[in-house]
TORVONU-869541 format. One line per 4 residues: their letters; for each residue y, z, x negated of N, C-alpha, C. Coordinates in steps of 0.02 Angstrom, whole numbers, plus 50000, padded with zeros to 5 digits. Layout:
<rs>
a	Y:Z:X:Y:Z:X:Y:Z:X ~ ...
</rs>
This chain:
<rs>
mqrw	49726:52836:51418:49775:52819:51368:49817:52763:51389 ~ 49785:52710:51431:49821:52659:51455:49875:52680:51504 ~ 49867:52734:51535:49918:52752:51592:49983:52780:51551 ~ 49975:52808:51494:50044:52825:51449:50078:52780:51424
lplm	50053:52716:51418:50087:52662:51388:50152:52642:51409 ~ 50147:52634:51485:50222:52615:51521:50263:52677:51503 ~ 50243:52736:51509:50290:52785:51495:50318:52787:51429 ~ 50266:52772:51374:50300:52770:51306:50349:52706:51305
galv	50331:52659:51333:50376:52604:51317:50440:52619:51358 ~ 50446:52644:51412:50510:52660:51442:50549:52709:51401 ~ 50517:52756:51363:50546:52805:51322:50587:52772:51263 ~ 50543:52722:51236:50566:52684:51179:50634:52638:51198
lllr	50622:52616:51268:50678:52569:51288:50738:52616:51300 ~ 50730:52676:51324:50780:52721:51333:50813:52746:51273 ~ 50769:52757:51221:50811:52783:51155:50847:52727:51126 ~ 50815:52662:51133:50847:52606:51098:50905:52590:51141
asml	50913:52600:51206:50972:52582:51247:51031:52641:51219 ~ 51007:52708:51214:51059:52762:51186:51088:52736:51118 ~ 51038:52707:51071:51059:52694:51004:51111:52632:51006 ~ 51088:52585:51056:51139:52523:51063:51208:52547:51100
asaa	51198:52595:51138:51267:52613:51177:51297:52642:51119 ~ 51274:52689:51078:51316:52727:51023:51339:52675:50987 ~ 51319:52627:50965:51333:52577:50919:51402:52532:50959 ~ 51380:52521:51015:51442:52492:51051:51503:52530:51055
wgnv	51494:52603:51079:51550:52648:51076:51582:52655:51009 ~ 51546:52664:50958:51562:52670:50889:51607:52611:50873 ~ 51582:52557:50888:51619:52489:50866:51689:52489:50910 ~ 51690:52506:50958:51740:52510:51007:51799:52569:50973
gmla	51771:52617:50971:51813:52679:50934:51843:52653:50872 ~ 51808:52620:50829:51831:52600:50759:51885:52543:50760 ~ 51866:52498:50809:51930:52451:50816:51987:52481:50844 ~ 51978:52535:50896:52046:52560:50922:52086:52597:50856
lrde	52038:52628:50811:52077:52680:50760:52106:52628:50720 ~ 52079:52571:50700:52113:52522:50659:52175:52500:50697 ~ 52169:52481:50760:52233:52456:50787:52287:52512:50790 ~ 52271:52578:50791:52322:52628:50787:52344:52638:50720
lmaq	52299:52640:50672:52336:52633:50599:52378:52583:50590 ~ 52361:52528:50611:52405:52461:50598:52472:52470:50630 ~ 52470:52507:50681:52534:52510:50722:52584:52551:50678 ~ 52556:52598:50635:52602:52629:50584:52629:52591:50539
adva	52692:52588:50529:52715:52540:50477:52695:52549:50410 ~ 52685:52619:50389:52673:52643:50320:52603:52651:50301 ~ 52558:52629:50347:52477:52646:50343:52450:52576:50338 ~ 52423:52560:50285:52378:52502:50280:52308:52507:50309
pgay	52284:52467:50355:52219:52478:50385:52164:52482:50338 ~ 52166:52450:50291:52111:52450:50235:52110:52514:50193 ~ 52157:52562:50203:52161:52622:50166:52149:52683:50195 ~ 52131:52681:50269:52110:52740:50297:52041:52769:50279
pvye	52025:52823:50281:52066:52885:50315:52116:52906:50269 ~ 52173:52908:50303:52237:52951:50278:52249:53010:50319 ~ 52242:53056:50285:52248:53136:50317:52306:53136:50351 ~ 52310:53149:50421:52366:53160:50457:52411:53098:50457
alde	52385:53036:50459:52423:52972:50468:52445:52960:50544 ~ 52404:52991:50588:52415:52973:50661:52440:53027:50697 ~ 52493:53023:50734:52511:53063:50782:52473:53080:50847 ~ 52469:53131:50876:52428:53140:50935:52462:53111:50994
taat	52425:53059:51020:52453:53019:51076:52397:53010:51131 ~ 52407:52981:51189:52364:52966:51233:52311:52911:51201 ~ 52341:52870:51165:52296:52818:51130:52251:52847:51081 ~ 52282:52890:51031:52235:52916:50988:52178:52960:51020
arvm	52215:52992:51078:52155:53041:51107:52098:52997:51126 ~ 52111:52946:51168:52053:52886:51186:52023:52874:51132 ~ 52044:52867:51070:51999:52847:51005:51942:52908:50991 ~ 51966:52964:50997:51928:53026:50977:51878:53027:51041
qtlr	51895:53023:51103:51851:53039:51150:51797:52981:51151 ~ 51812:52912:51130:51759:52855:51119:51716:52882:51074 ~ 51735:52896:51000:51700:52909:50957:51650:52974:50961 ~ 51681:53020:51005:51637:53086:51022:51580:53060:51067
rava	51598:53016:51108:51553:52984:51161:51490:52955:51124 ~ 51509:52919:51067:51456:52885:51028:51418:52930:50994 ~ 51443:52982:50964:51402:53027:50934:51354:53061:50980 ~ 51383:53087:51044:51338:53118:51095:51273:53075:51104
lded	51288:53010:51111:51234:52971:51134:51186:52960:51077 ~ 51192:52964:51008:51160:52963:50959:51184:53000:50905 ~ 51152:53064:50905:51169:53108:50851:51158:53097:50785 ~ 51112:53048:50771:51081:53036:50702:51115:52971:50672
slaa	51162:52934:50715:51190:52876:50697:51237:52891:50636 ~ 51235:52862:50581:51280:52866:50532:51340:52827:50544 ~ 51336:52777:50577:51403:52732:50596:51446:52772:50638 ~ 51423:52807:50692:51458:52843:50743:51485:52899:50710
rwal	51444:52939:50675:51469:52998:50646:51522:52990:50592 ~ 51510:52941:50553:51555:52922:50497:51632:52904:50529 ~ 51617:52858:50591:51682:52833:50619:51716:52891:50649 ~ 51695:52944:50678:51714:53010:50706:51749:53045:50641
graa	51719:53048:50599:51737:53086:50542:51808:53054:50514 ~ 51805:52989:50501:51865:52949:50479:51927:52956:50529 ~ 51905:52954:50595:51966:52964:50644:51989:53031:50643 ~ 51948:53084:50632:51973:53150:50628:52007:53163:50571
lamg	51994:53138:50511:52037:53139:50458:52103:53111:50477 ~ 52107:53051:50508:52172:53016:50517:52217:53056:50562 ~ 52187:53096:50605:52218:53139:50655:52237:53209:50622 ~ 52211:53222:50558:52233:53293:50528:52184:53331:50554
dgea	52130:53333:50577:52080:53381:50606:52022:53385:50559 ~ 52034:53427:50496:51988:53433:50453:51921:53463:50473 ~ 51929:53508:50524:51869:53548:50554:51819:53499:50578 ~ 51853:53460:50623:51809:53404:50666:51776:53346:50624
aada	51827:53334:50572:51795:53292:50527:51736:53310:50483 ~ 51741:53377:50461:51689:53417:50421:51627:53411:50464 ~ 51629:53436:50536:51582:53439:50573:51534:53379:50578 ~ 51580:53317:50598:51553:53258:50600:51517:53243:50537
lrpl	51540:53254:50475:51508:53215:50412:51463:53266:50380 ~ 51449:53323:50388:51411:53366:50360:51336:53346:50361 ~ 51303:53305:50429:51236:53295:50422:51236:53218:50386 ~ 51284:53200:50355:51278:53133:50313:51286:53145:50240
tega	51280:53209:50216:51290:53223:50141:51238:53184:50103 ~ 51186:53182:50126:51124:53152:50091:51142:53068:50079 ~ 51164:53039:50136:51189:52968:50124:51257:52971:50078 ~ 51296:53019:50083:51353:53019:50035:51350:53009:49966
rrnp	51289:53034:49940:51266:53037:49870:51261:52964:49838 ~ 51248:52912:49888:51235:52856:49874:51306:52801:49885 ~ 51347:52835:49922:51410:52787:49948:51470:52815:49934 ~ 51501:52783:49878:51569:52806:49854:51611:52812:49905
llyd	51620:52771:49967:51672:52786:50022:51649:52848:50056 ~ 51590:52863:50082:51569:52905:50116:51573:52974:50079 ~ 51560:52971:50011:51565:53030:49972:51640:53058:49970 ~ 51692:53014:49964:51767:53022:49963:51778:53053:50035
dalt	51757:53037:50088:51773:53047:50149:51739:53122:50159 ~ 51679:53126:50147:51657:53199:50151:51688:53255:50118 ~ 51699:53239:50050:51748:53288:50018:51810:53299:50037 ~ 51843:53251:50064:51916:53262:50099:51907:53297:50160
afsh	51849:53281:50206:51844:53338:50266:51830:53400:50252 ~ 51775:53411:50202:51762:53487:50185:51821:53519:50158 ~ 51861:53482:50123:51917:53520:50083:51973:53537:50130 ~ 51990:53483:50182:52044:53497:50239:52006:53544:50293
gwrp	51947:53548:50293:51917:53593:50334:51916:53671:50312 ~ 51936:53678:50264:51938:53741:50229:51859:53770:50215 ~ 51833:53720:50182:51761:53738:50172:51748:53712:50086 ~ 51771:53754:50054:51769:53739:49974:51700:53736:49943
aevv	51666:53792:49969:51592:53808:49958:51556:53737:49967 ~ 51572:53701:50021:51535:53634:50035:51555:53583:49987 ~ 51623:53585:49975:51654:53533:49925:51619:53539:49864 ~ 51616:53600:49837:51564:53621:49762:51501:53604:49769
alye	51467:53621:49828:51393:53607:49839:51374:53531:49832 ~ 51418:53491:49869:51415:53418:49867:51416:53390:49788 ~ 51479:53421:49760:51492:53387:49690:51450:53410:49650 ~ 51411:53475:49657:51361:53495:49601:51294:53467:49610
avpp	51289:53449:49676:51213:53410:49695:51207:53348:49655 ~ 51258:53306:49651:51256:53253:49628:51331:53230:49601 ~ 51328:53192:49548:51402:53170:49518:51430:53123:49573 ~ 51499:53118:49579:51523:53061:49620:51502:52997:49604
pqwt	51485:52962:49654:51469:52893:49637:51521:52841:49604 ~ 51588:52866:49615:51639:52837:49590:51695:52887:49571 ~ 51718:52897:49511:51764:52944:49497:51839:52922:49504 ~ 51880:52963:49546:51945:52940:49554:51982:53012:49543
savs	52045:53002:49543:52096:53063:49538:52086:53101:49597 ~ 52078:53072:49650:52084:53110:49717:52022:53149:49717 ~ 51957:53122:49695:51901:53165:49686:51909:53234:49637 ~ 51930:53218:49580:51956:53270:49534:51995:53319:49561
dtva	52050:53311:49595:52095:53349:49629:52056:53386:49679 ~ 52020:53361:49722:51983:53394:49784:51937:53444:49764 ~ 51904:53427:49706:51843:53471:49684:51875:53520:49645 ~ 51931:53509:49607:51970:53560:49567:52003:53617:49612
layl	52024:53588:49669:52054:53633:49716:52002:53683:49753 ~ 51944:53663:49757:51888:53687:49778:51868:53749:49736 ~ 51858:53731:49675:51844:53779:49618:51905:53833:49617 ~ 51968:53812:49620:52017:53858:49614:52019:53908:49675
egsi	51999:53880:49735:51997:53930:49796:51950:53978:49783 ~ 51899:53967:49732:51848:54028:49719:51853:54049:49659 ~ 51910:54046:49618:51911:54068:49556:51934:54139:49554 ~ 51975:54166:49606:52008:54226:49602:51949:54290:49594
gare	51905:54280:49640:51850:54332:49640:51817:54326:49574 ~ 51808:54270:49556:51768:54261:49486:51799:54292:49429 ~ 51872:54292:49426:51906:54323:49378:51912:54392:49375 ~ 51909:54424:49441:51905:54487:49452:51845:54517:49426
qggr	51790:54481:49427:51734:54506:49400:51718:54491:49320 ~ 51769:54460:49291:51762:54451:49223:51740:54379:49205 ~ 51732:54335:49262:51697:54268:49249:51751:54218:49235 ~ 51746:54157:49197:51790:54114:49189:51758:54042:49206
gale	51700:54036:49229:51660:53975:49251:51705:53915:49293 ~ 51731:53954:49344:51770:53909:49391:51828:53877:49351 ~ 51866:53921:49325:51932:53888:49290:51905:53845:49231 ~ 51854:53848:49190:51829:53812:49152:51814:53743:49190
rvre	51776:53741:49242:51764:53678:49289:51828:53643:49308 ~ 51867:53687:49323:51938:53653:49337:51976:53612:49290 ~ 51971:53643:49220:51998:53612:49169:51957:53548:49153 ~ 51894:53547:49168:51856:53489:49149:51881:53433:49195
lrpg	51901:53444:49261:51922:53397:49308:51996:53384:49298 ~ 52026:53438:49283:52102:53431:49275:52128:53464:49210 ~ 52113:53418:49143:52128:53450:49076:52199:53492:49061 ~ 52244:53463:49101:52307:53487:49097:52331:53548:49146
dlya	52283:53554:49197:52303:53607:49247:52338:53671:49218 ~ 52386:53682:49248:52433:53739:49227:52402:53806:49241 ~ 52369:53812:49307:52341:53884:49323:52289:53891:49292 ~ 52240:53835:49272:52178:53858:49234:52186:53873:49168
nyhl	52232:53826:49136:52253:53855:49067:52291:53905:49049 ~ 52322:53932:49103:52363:53994:49089:52307:54058:49096 ~ 52264:54050:49147:52227:54109:49145:52171:54115:49098 ~ 52150:54057:49083:52102:54049:49018:52130:54074:48955
wmqa	52208:54053:48952:52240:54089:48894:52244:54161:48890 ~ 52255:54182:48950:52252:54253:48957:52181:54292:48932 ~ 52137:54264:48962:52077:54297:48952:52058:54290:48871 ~ 52074:54227:48835:52057:54228:48770:52098:54272:48734
rqdg	52159:54289:48752:52197:54337:48712:52171:54409:48728 ~ 52144:54424:48788:52114:54487:48788:52049:54497:48750 ~ 52011:54443:48747:51958:54430:48708:51961:54434:48640 ~ 52024:54424:48610:52042:54411:48541:52024:54350:48505
dlga	52014:54302:48554:51988:54233:48529:52058:54195:48514 ~ 52087:54203:48451:52151:54173:48440:52152:54103:48444 ~ 52094:54065:48416:52086:53988:48418:52089:53967:48487 ~ 52055:53993:48533:52053:53962:48604:52115:53980:48634
aaay	52151:54040:48618:52205:54052:48645:52264:54001:48629 ~ 52258:53978:48568:52306:53935:48539:52297:53864:48573 ~ 52238:53846:48588:52226:53791:48610:52254:53770:48676 ~ 52243:53829:48715:52274:53833:48790:52345:53840:48786
setl	52376:53870:48733:52445:53876:48745:52469:53807:48727 ~ 52442:53766:48679:52467:53694:48672:52466:53654:48727 ~ 52412:53658:48760:52412:53624:48821:52464:53645:48873 ~ 52476:53708:48885:52524:53736:48936:52595:53714:48910
tyfp	52603:53696:48843:52667:53677:48819:52683:53604:48819 ~ 52634:53569:48802:52630:53494:48802:52584:53463:48858 ~ 52597:53479:48926:52561:53459:48975:52570:53393:49000 ~ 52512:53366:49022:52525:53292:49050:52574:53292:49122
leai	52588:53241:49138:52628:53231:49199:52582:53250:49260 ~ 52521:53233:49262:52487:53252:49315:52487:53323:49340 ~ 52493:53371:49280:52495:53440:49292:52546:53467:49342 ~ 52597:53424:49343:52647:53453:49392:52653:53398:49449
dpgd	52615:53345:49451:52626:53290:49499:52554:53271:49524 ~ 52519:53314:49554:52449:53300:49584:52454:53256:49646 ~ 52400:53227:49651:52401:53195:49722:52394:53229:49774 ~ 52363:53283:49776:52350:53338:49825:52402:53394:49821
erll	52458:53394:49860:52503:53448:49852:52480:53508:49866 ~ 52426:53526:49886:52402:53595:49891:52386:53628:49825 ~ 52369:53580:49780:52369:53611:49709:52432:53642:49686 ~ 52491:53631:49718:52553:53656:49690:52563:53725:49710
dyva	52520:53749:49753:52524:53819:49767:52499:53867:49704 ~ 52455:53827:49671:52427:53861:49601:52483:53843:49547 ~ 52498:53784:49545:52546:53766:49496:52606:53818:49504 ~ 52637:53823:49557:52699:53861:49569:52681:53942:49535
eail	52620:53959:49552:52605:54031:49522:52610:54031:49446 ~ 52584:53985:49420:52579:53977:49344:52643:53970:49319 ~ 52681:53923:49348:52756:53921:49315:52799:53982:49305 ~ 52791:54019:49370:52823:54086:49359:52795:54135:49312
alle	52731:54139:49298:52703:54176:49243:52721:54145:49175 ~ 52725:54086:49173:52729:54056:49106:52809:54071:49079 ~ 52854:54066:49132:52920:54090:49131:52926:54164:49098 ~ 52893:54216:49138:52902:54282:49121:52861:54307:49056
dglw	52809:54261:49047:52772:54288:48977:52798:54246:48916 ~ 52853:54205:48924:52890:54176:48867:52854:54116:48840 ~ 52806:54085:48878:52780:54024:48856:52813:53970:48865 ~ 52855:53978:48921:52913:53928:48935:52979:53964:48928
drdk	53019:53921:48904:53092:53949:48910:53125:53923:48974 ~ 53192:53946:48983:53229:53927:49041:53244:53866:49052 ~ 53265:53822:49002:53273:53752:49013:53214:53715:49029 ~ 53153:53726:48998:53098:53698:49019:53083:53706:49089
tlnv	53091:53762:49114:53064:53786:49180:53111:53742:49230 ~ 53185:53744:49211:53234:53707:49252:53216:53635:49251 ~ 53190:53609:49199:53170:53536:49210:53117:53531:49254 ~ 53066:53571:49255:53008:53560:49283:53027:53561:49359
vsfl	53062:53622:49376:53074:53628:49455:53121:53581:49471 ~ 53167:53547:49430:53214:53488:49460:53162:53433:49480 ~ 53102:53421:49443:53068:53362:49451:53024:53388:49517 ~ 52999:53445:49527:52962:53468:49587:53009:53458:49654
vwqh	53067:53476:49647:53115:53472:49698:53129:53398:49724 ~ 53126:53355:49672:53137:53277:49687:53077:53252:49702 ~ 53016:53267:49678:52955:53233:49700:52918:53261:49746 ~ 52921:53328:49755:52871:53373:49796:52918:53419:49841
ngat	52970:53411:49874:53008:53449:49904:52973:53474:49972 ~ 52927:53440:49995:52890:53462:50053:52842:53505:50040 ~ 52816:53529:49975:52768:53571:49965:52786:53641:49970 ~ 52740:53689:50009:52756:53755:50015:52759:53794:49952
gver	52719:53774:49914:52717:53801:49849:52780:53804:49809 ~ 52810:53742:49808:52874:53736:49767:52923:53782:49806 ~ 52933:53781:49874:52981:53826:49896:52966:53890:49890 ~ 52899:53923:49891:52886:53986:49867:52921:54003:49803
lleq	52907:53957:49759:52924:53965:49678:52996:53982:49672 ~ 53040:53938:49717:53106:53937:49706:53127:54007:49735 ~ 53104:54022:49798:53122:54091:49823:53108:54148:49776 ~ 53062:54152:49745:53039:54202:49696:53074:54202:49641
lter	53103:54137:49610:53154:54138:49550:53219:54159:49562 ~ 53236:54138:49640:53300:54166:49653:53301:54244:49658 ~ 53253:54269:49685:53244:54343:49692:53238:54379:49627 ~ 53198:54345:49576:53199:54388:49516:53252:54375:49468
ypte	53294:54332:49480:53349:54315:49437:53412:54300:49476 ~ 53436:54359:49503:53489:54361:49556:53562:54334:49528 ~ 53570:54331:49457:53627:54314:49426:53629:54237:49401 ~ 53576:54202:49420:53576:54135:49387:53584:54091:49454
pewp	53631:54049:49450:53639:54017:49509:53606:53945:49516 ~ 53558:53923:49466:53523:53865:49470:53462:53868:49517 ~ 53438:53930:49520:53377:53937:49560:53399:53926:49638 ~ 53460:53961:49664:53469:53961:49731:53490:53876:49739
fyla	53519:53854:49700:53549:53785:49710:53490:53740:49713 ~ 53433:53742:49675:53372:53701:49687:53337:53713:49753 ~ 53346:53782:49769:53320:53792:49837:53355:53756:49885 ~ 53424:53752:49881:53477:53727:49933:53452:53645:49938
elyh	53448:53625:49874:53426:53554:49869:53361:53532:49896 ~ 53307:53570:49892:53249:53564:49919:53260:53562:50003 ~ 53298:53609:50031:53302:53604:50104:53344:53546:50121 ~ 53393:53534:50074:53441:53474:50094:53400:53409:50096
rrgd	53347:53398:50050:53305:53341:50042:53260:53341:50107 ~ 53240:53397:50137:53193:53408:50190:53230:53388:50265 ~ 53302:53387:50255:53343:53379:50318:53354:53446:50354 ~ 53335:53509:50323:53341:53574:50353:53414:53597:50322
ldha	53470:53564:50368:53536:53581:50351:53571:53657:50346 ~ 53536:53696:50402:53556:53761:50402:53531:53797:50343 ~ 53473:53787:50331:53448:53834:50277:53480:53816:50202 ~ 53496:53741:50194:53519:53716:50146:53595:53736:50137
eaay	53636:53742:50189:53700:53771:50184:53709:53850:50151 ~ 53660:53887:50187:53650:53960:50173:53630:53966:50100 ~ 53587:53924:50068:53564:53925:49988:53633:53902:49956 ~ 53662:53852:49981:53721:53829:49930:53778:53888:49943
qqvl	53788:53923:49996:53840:53980:49986:53816:54034:49946 ~ 53740:54045:49941:53722:54095:49888:53737:54074:49824 ~ 53736:54005:49816:53749:53988:49738:53821:54010:49727 ~ 53865:53989:49768:53941:54008:49764:53948:54075:49763
avdp	53909:54118:49792:53912:54196:49791:53905:54216:49716 ~ 53858:54184:49686:53846:54204:49608:53892:54172:49570 ~ 53918:54110:49581:53969:54075:49528:54014:54032:49575 ~ 54070:54055:49590:54116:54031:49642:54141:53955:49600
eyaq	54124:53951:49546:54154:53883:49515:54096:53834:49505 ~ 54030:53846:49536:53985:53798:49534:54001:53729:49575 ~ 54023:53681:49534:54061:53630:49562:54015:53589:49609 ~ 53950:53571:49593:53901:53541:49614:53882:53562:49693
aylc	53887:53630:49699:53873:53652:49758:53922:53629:49803 ~ 53990:53638:49794:54042:53602:49837:54033:53543:49851 ~ 54014:53499:49807:54002:53427:49822:53948:53421:49875 ~ 53894:53456:49863:53838:53454:49908:53846:53477:49973
igml	53892:53529:49981:53906:53567:50045:53943:53504:50090 ~ 53991:53480:50051:54029:53414:50074:53989:53358:50101 ~ 53932:53348:50062:53896:53294:50084:53852:53320:50148 ~ 53836:53382:50152:53797:53412:50208:53840:53415:50267
yetr	53901:53429:50265:53948:53422:50317:53959:53350:50339 ~ 53957:53300:50304:53962:53243:50318:53898:53217:50361 ~ 53846:53231:50331:53782:53214:50364:53775:53233:50438 ~ 53796:53310:50439:53797:53345:50503:53837:53305:50555
aege	53902:53290:50532:53954:53258:50573:53923:53195:50598 ~ 53892:53156:50560:53863:53088:50582:53803:53097:50627 ~ 53770:53158:50623:53723:53169:50671:53746:53183:50738 ~ 53815:53219:50740:53836:53250:50802:53866:53189:50844
tge	53902:53133:50802:53929:53077:50833:53881:53022:50852 ~ 53813:53031:50819:53771:52971:50831:53782:52914:50795 ~ 53812:52916:50736:53822:52860:50690:53770:52854:50646
</rs>
C-alpha cells in the first residue's frame, strides 16, 4: 500500500496543477475579454455578455484561444466554462456558447446571471428545446423581460407543429410570458373561433386591438419574425384597419429597421397591395435608414410609379442623392 502513496500524491498534485492552470488561464481570458469590451465605445463592461458585441480580431481570437485552453485543462471548471460561454456570446457564436454552458445547467438553477447566460446561449445556438427544458425544470431565479422574450421565442419556434396537431399549449405558454404577443393571441383567436368559444375569441380580439407597446417593441428582434406574420393576417382578416397597420409599420421602420421580419412584412404588403404607395414608401425608408441607398432609391421610384404626385418620395430621393454625393466627395 505504501508504495502507491507517492504515485497517488503525484496524481493529486498533477490534477491540482491542472485546476490551478485552468483558473489562471480563465482569469487571463476574462481580463482580456473585459479589456476588449471596454474598448468598444457603446459597450459597458458590467453589462456583458452582449450578443455580437465584439468584432472578430486577432485580440478577440486570442481571448477565445485562452479560454478554450482553460476549459481543456479542467473540463469541470465552472469558472472556465462560464468565461468561455460569455466570450462566445460576446463574439456572436451561439453554438460555442451553448456547448460551453450546457454542463453548467444545474448550477444555473441557483445563479440568476448564469441562468440568463445559459438561456441566451441555447437560444442563439438554435436549441429551443434546451431553452424550454431549463425553463420548465426550474423557474428563473430572477424574472426579466429578456428571460420572458427568450423563453417565449423558444415556445414559438415549437408551436407550428403543435398547432398542426390541434394543440395550443405552446401558444398559451407564450401568452403567459408575453400577454400581448400578437402571434400567439392571433392564433388562439383563430382556434377559439373554430371551436365556437365566442367568449375566448372576444378576449383575444380585445388584446389584439388594444395591445401593449412591448407587443411590437420586443427586446429580442427575432420575435418580430412572428409579429410581422401576425400583422399581415390581422390586416387581411379585418381585425386591424389600414390606418392602424400603417401606424404600426411606421413605428417598426423607425425603431426596428434592421429586423428581417419587418423587411419581409413590407415586401409582402407591397406585393399584395400594389396600388397603395405607402407600403413601398416605408420599405424605401427602411432601406434608407439602413444606409442601403440603392435599394432605397429603387423603392422610392416604385412609389412614384404608383403615385407620381407623392411629394414625400421626391423629398427623400433628394436627401438620398445628397447623402450619396457627400460620400463620393468624402465630406
